[in-house]
N, C-alpha and C positions, 0 to 999 in steps of 0.2 A: 590691176584688172583681175589678178589671181584671187585677191582677197574678196573682190566683188563676187566672183564665181562661187567661192566656198560659202560665203554668207547668204547669197540670194539666188543663185542660178544652178541648182543641182542637176537639172535635166541636161544642161549643156556639158557638164563635166562627167556625167555618168554616175554621180553619187546618188544614193537612195533618197537623201533629204539634205536640206541646207542647214546651216547652223541656225538661221532665223527660224525655220520650222521646228528644229529641236528645242530652241529657246522657248517658243510658244507652247509646245507640248509639255515642257517642264513646268511652265507657269500653271498649266492646267492641272498638273499632278500635285503641285505644292501650294497653290493659293486657292482660297475660297472664291466663289463667284463674285462676292462683294469686293474682295481684294483685287481681283482682276478688273472689275468694273472701275474701281478708283484708279488703278494703274493705267488702264486704257484711256480713260477720260483725261487724265493728266498728260499722258504722253502724246496723244493724238489730237485732242480738241484744244488743249491749252498750249502746251509747248509746241505742238505741230504748227500752230499758226505763226508763232514767233520764229520757229526754226533755230531756237537757241536753247540747247539742252542744259545749260548751266543756270537757267532762269530760276530765281527763287520766287515762289508763288505763295500767296497767303493761304494758309490752311483753311481759314474760314471761307474764303472765296471758292476753294475747291469743294468744300462741303456743300456750299450753296449750289454749285454746278451739278454735283451728284444728285442733290435733292430735286433740282429742276428737271433733270433727265428722268428720274423716277416718276415725277408728276406727269411728264410728257407721255409716259407709258401707262398712265392712270393707275399707278401703284404707289402706295404710301411709302415715303422715304424711310430708310433704315433708322432704327432708334440710335440714339447717341452712343449707347454702349457698344453696339455693333461697329459703328464708325470708328470709335476710339480703339477698339480691339484690332480693327483692320489696319489703321494707321500704324499702330504699335508693331504689328506683325510685318508690315511692309518695310518698316525701319529695321526691325530685327534681322530680316532676311537680306538686308543690304540693297534693296531695290530703291528705296526712298531715303533721303536724309531729312529728318524731322527736327527742326530746331525749336519746336514749340509753337511759334507763330508763323513760320514759313517752312515750306518744304521744297526740295529739289530732287531731281533724279540723281542717284548715286553715281552712275556712269553714263556719259553721253551716248555711248553705243546703244544702250537700251532704248533710247528715244528713237534712234534711227531704225533699229530692228522693229520696234512696235509700230512705228509710222509706216514702214514698208509692208508689214503683214496685211494681206488682204482681209484677214479676219478681224483686224482691230479697227473696224469702222463703226458707224452708227448702228447698223444692223446687229453686229456682234455685241455691242454694248447693250442694246435693248434686249437681246437674247440673254445675256448674263443677268440683267436686272430681273427678268422673268424667272430665271433659274433661282436666283437668290430668294425671291419672294416665295416660290413654291417649295424649295428644299432647305434653305438655311434660316429664314426668319424665325426667331424665337426658339431655336433648337436648344439653346442653353438656359432657357427660362424654366 
């Protein structure tokens, strides 16, 4: 129960914030909007359904899901170079393990934290997609 309090219930323990909210704010400082979009989609919409954080998922299928959600927002999906750069960075930072054809979350606790964050829902994902489109798309071209 103590671990639960530290991770998710700061208000009950008198702490200013939880580890989960710290984790989320750190993601915001260190990842691009597209990288966070990919991570949230993978952790909440794909793994979240299975509730199996060790699941290996087809990288191609994840790209299709990302593209589908971009189209749902009436936004052109990211170019391949942005997607490849994002996957490489997520692997380099130790959030995802990318074997080339499949990916998985590096640590099961990441799935639990992201799944519990109120901000990691469809609305947050759609907001990140819009931010990517307005701030990041084509910035390196």
